[in-house]
C-alpha positions in Angstrom: 30.9 37.5 15.8 30.6 35.8 12.3 27.0 35.3 11.0 25.4 32.5 9.2 22.3 32.7 7.5 19.0 30.6 8.2 18.3 29.2 4.8 15.4 30.8 2.7 15.3 33.8 5.2 17.0 37.0 5.4 17.8 36.1 9.1 21.6 36.2 9.7 22.3 34.5 13.1 25.3 34.2 15.2 26.9 30.7 15.6 26.0 30.8 19.2 22.4 31.6 20.3 21.2 32.2 23.8 18.9 29.4 25.2 16.5 30.6 27.8 15.3 27.5 29.2 17.3 28.2 32.5 15.6 31.6 33.2 12.2 29.9 33.7 13.3 28.8 37.1 11.4 25.4 37.1 13.7 23.0 35.6 17.4 24.0 36.3 17.0 25.5 39.8 15.8 28.8 40.7 17.1 31.9 39.0 17.2 35.6 39.7 15.4 37.6 37.1 17.8 40.7 37.5 20.7 38.4 36.8 19.0 36.7 33.6 18.1 40.4 32.3 21.9 41.2 32.7 22.7 37.9 31.0 20.7 38.7 27.9 22.1 42.2 27.8 25.6 41.0 27.8 25.2 38.4 25.3 23.8 41.0 22.9 26.7 43.1 23.7 29.0 40.2 23.2 27.7 39.5 19.5 24.9 36.9 20.2 21.7 38.1 18.0 19.6 35.2 18.3 17.6 34.3 21.5 15.6 31.1 21.8 12.6 30.8 24.2 9.2 29.2 24.8 6.1 30.0 26.8 6.4 26.6 28.7 9.7 27.8 30.3 8.7 28.9 33.7 5.1 29.3 32.4 5.8 32.6 30.6 8.5 33.8 33.0 11.4 33.3 30.3 9.6 35.1 27.8 8.8 38.0 30.1 12.5 38.2 31.3 13.6 38.4 27.5 10.9 41.0 26.9 12.6 43.2 29.7 16.0 42.7 28.3 15.6 43.5 24.7 13.7 46.8 25.2 15.6 49.4 23.3 17.5 46.4 21.6 14.9 44.9 19.5 16.5 45.6 16.3 19.7 43.8 17.2 18.1 40.6 17.8 16.2 37.7 16.4 13.6 36.6 18.6 12.6 32.6 18.3 9.9 31.5 20.4 7.6 28.0 20.4 4.2 27.0 20.5 2.2 23.9 21.3 2.7 22.8 24.9 -0.2 23.3 27.0 0.3 23.4 30.9 -2.8 22.4 33.1 -1.6 22.4 36.6 1.0 20.0 37.1 0.5 18.1 33.9 1.5 19.0 30.2 0.3 17.9 26.7 1.2 18.8 23.1 -1.4 20.7 21.5 -0.8 22.1 17.9 -4.3 22.7 17.2 -5.3 25.9 15.5 -6.8 27.6 18.5 -4.1 26.9 21.1 -1.3 27.9 18.4 -3.2 31.3 18.1 -3.6 31.6 21.8 0.2 30.8 22.3 1.2 33.2 19.7 -0.7 36.2 21.0 0.4 35.4 24.5 4.1 35.2 23.8 3.8 38.6 21.6 2.6 40.2 24.9 5.0 38.8 27.2 7.9 39.7 24.8 6.7 43.0 24.0 7.1 42.8 20.3 4.9 42.9 17.2 6.3 40.1 15.2 8.0 36.9 16.2 11.1 36.3 14.0 11.0 32.5 14.1 8.0 30.8 15.3 8.5 27.1 16.1 6.4 24.0 16.7 7.9 22.9 20.2 7.3 19.1 19.6 5.3 16.9 17.1 1.6 16.6 17.9 0.3 13.3 16.8 -3.3 14.0 17.6 -3.5 17.2 15.3 -3.2 16.9 11.3 -0.4 18.6 10.2 -2.5 20.7 7.5 -4.4 22.4 10.7 -1.2 23.1 12.3 0.7 24.7 9.3 -2.5 26.2 8.1 -2.5 28.3 11.3 1.1 29.1 11.3 0.6 30.5 7.5 -2.3 32.5 8.8 -0.1 34.0 11.4 2.6 34.6 8.9 0.1 36.3 6.4 -1.1 38.6 9.4 2.4 39.6 10.1 2.4 38.2 13.7 5.3 35.9 12.7 8.0 36.0 10.1 9.0 32.4 9.4 8.1 29.1 10.5 10.3 26.5 12.0 9.9 23.3 13.8 11.6 21.4 16.8 12.2 17.6 17.2 10.9 16.7 13.8 12.2 13.7 12.3 12.9 13.2 8.6 9.5 11.7 7.8 7.5 14.5 9.6 9.6 17.3 8.4 9.1 16.1 4.8 5.6 15.9 5.2 5.4 19.4 6.8 7.4 20.8 4.0 4.6 19.9 1.6 2.4 22.3 3.5 4.6 25.1 4.6 7.9 26.7 3.9 9.5 25.6 7.2 13.1 27.1 7.2 14.6 25.3 10.3 14.4 22.3 12.8 15.8 22.9 16.3 17.0 19.3 17.4 19.1 17.9 20.2 22.7 17.4 18.8 25.8 16.9 20.6 28.6 14.5 21.1 26.4 12.4 23.3 23.4 12.3 20.9 24.3 12.1 17.1 20.8 10.4 16.3 20.3 12.9 13.6 23.1 11.9 11.6 21.3 8.7 10.7 19.2 10.6 8.0 17.9 14.1 9.3 21.2 16.0 9.0 21.7 15.2 5.4 18.1 15.6 4.5 18.1 19.0 5.9 21.1 19.7 3.8 19.3 18.6 0.5 16.0 20.4 1.4 17.6 23.8 2.6 16.5 23.4 6.2 18.8 24.9 8.7 19.5 22.9 11.7 19.5 24.9 15.1 21.1 22.4 17.7 20.4 22.4 21.4 21.7 20.3 24.0 25.3 20.7 22.8 26.8 20.7 26.4 24.9 17.3 27.2 23.0 19.1 30.1 26.4 20.3 31.5 28.2 17.2 31.4 30.2 18.5 28.3 31.7 21.3 30.3 34.0 18.9 32.1 32.6 20.0 35.6 31.2 16.7 36.8 33.9 14.1 38.0 31.4 11.7 39.7 27.4 11.1 38.8 25.9 14.1 40.3 22.3 13.8 42.1 19.6 16.4 41.1 16.6 17.4 42.9 13.3 16.1 41.4 12.1 18.2 38.4 15.6 19.3 37.7 16.0 18.7 33.9 19.0 17.0 34.1 17.3 14.2 36.0 14.7 13.5 33.5 15.6 15.0 30.1 19.2 13.8 29.9 20.2 10.3 30.5 24.1 11.1 30.5 24.3 11.0 34.2 23.4 7.5 34.7 25.1 4.3 33.7 25.6 2.5 31.0 26.0 5.9 29.2 28.1 7.9 32.1 31.4 5.7 31.6 31.6 6.0 27.9 30.5 9.8 28.2 33.4 10.5 30.5 35.6 9.2 27.8 34.3 11.6 25.5 34.7 14.5 28.1 38.3 13.6 28.6 38.7 13.8 24.8 37.6 17.5 24.8 39.4 18.2 27.8 42.4 17.3 26.2 41.8 19.6 23.3 40.9 22.5 25.4 43.8 22.1 27.7 46.1 22.3 24.5 44.2 25.4 23.1 43.7 27.1 26.4 40.2 27.5 26.1 37.2 26.3 28.1 36.1 22.8 27.7 32.5 23.8 26.7 34.2 25.4 23.6 35.2 22.2 22.1 32.0 20.5 22.6 30.2 23.6 20.9 32.7 23.7 18.0 32.3 20.2 17.3 28.5 20.7 16.7 29.3 24.1 14.7 31.7 22.1 12.5 28.8 20.6 10.6 27.6 22.8 7.8 24.0 22.0 8.2 24.1 23.5 11.9 23.4 27.4 11.4 23.5 28.1 15.2 24.2 26.3 18.5 21.6 27.4 21.4 23.5 27.3 24.6 21.8 28.2 27.9 23.8 30.3 30.4 22.7 31.1 34.1 25.4 33.5 34.7 27.3 36.1 32.9 30.5 34.2 33.7 29.2 31.0 32.1 28.0 33.2 29.0 31.7 34.4 28.5 33.2 31.0 28.6 30.7 29.8 26.1 30.9 33.2 24.0 34.8 32.3 23.7 33.6 29.1 21.3 33.0 31.5 18.3 36.6 32.7 18.3 38.2 29.6 17.0 37.6 26.2 15.3 38.4 22.6 15.7 41.1 21.5 13.2 40.8 18.5 11.0 43.3 16.5 13.4 41.2 17.5 16.4 37.9 16.4 14.9 39.6 13.0 13.8 40.7 12.5 17.4 37.2 13.1 18.8 36.1 10.8 16.2 38.3 8.0 17.3 37.0 8.3 20.8 33.5 8.2 19.8 34.2 4.9 17.6 
């Protein structure tokens, strides 16, 4: 599998990275830890060399699963995790204070069974904590060797610009798909200009861009697709189905899984170094891995754009 470099680092990562929110078993339906471990192992064997996780995914469960799976394989993977979401009972708050970042980092290191986190990311912006405090602590962790590189998630252009004045932020993990192109307004070009790599999540639109939903599904309360993604409700559903039809048409002509066309559309943008895709099962993983074997043509990209317009 080809590699792309996260700018201003020595991290060469696969175009498809393994997302692990599903391994937490709390927001995507229950999962089997043994199956999750097998998915991680097969992903590594298949050429994926970056795994993205977070403490909040299953209250540490996802990180623990990954820790089990990468034993004996640490030299083959870039481990990316996050900080700044504090869970208290049924509630959650954003907390990027220095004290909580350090607590989060040390707990992640223990669960993952590693000495250094390759890419440590602020999970969501914290309006109540000064950026100087947040990134001052990130720089201290970097100096101590507990993290290698600093990244952020869900930072807009203005906030990223301020962060870059304080610390060497190398990546911004943001939602980007055929269904959500908001980063094209100004963030995508800004990241290109400032050499900040985009790590894209949500490329499959919460599963809708796999083409498996023919009618609006009903999800259990607590399922991420019921609150994190708006695509399964009108007025978006009808427009979304037209976009799904366009990628289905391309996939059929190519003889490839529908998800591959959606993933490839995201990867067609130079600023995107890797597309983070969740996989509950090894069968899903194999289908998504195949997206790295081909690229959308200029004509296919124009066809998708016509449907979008």
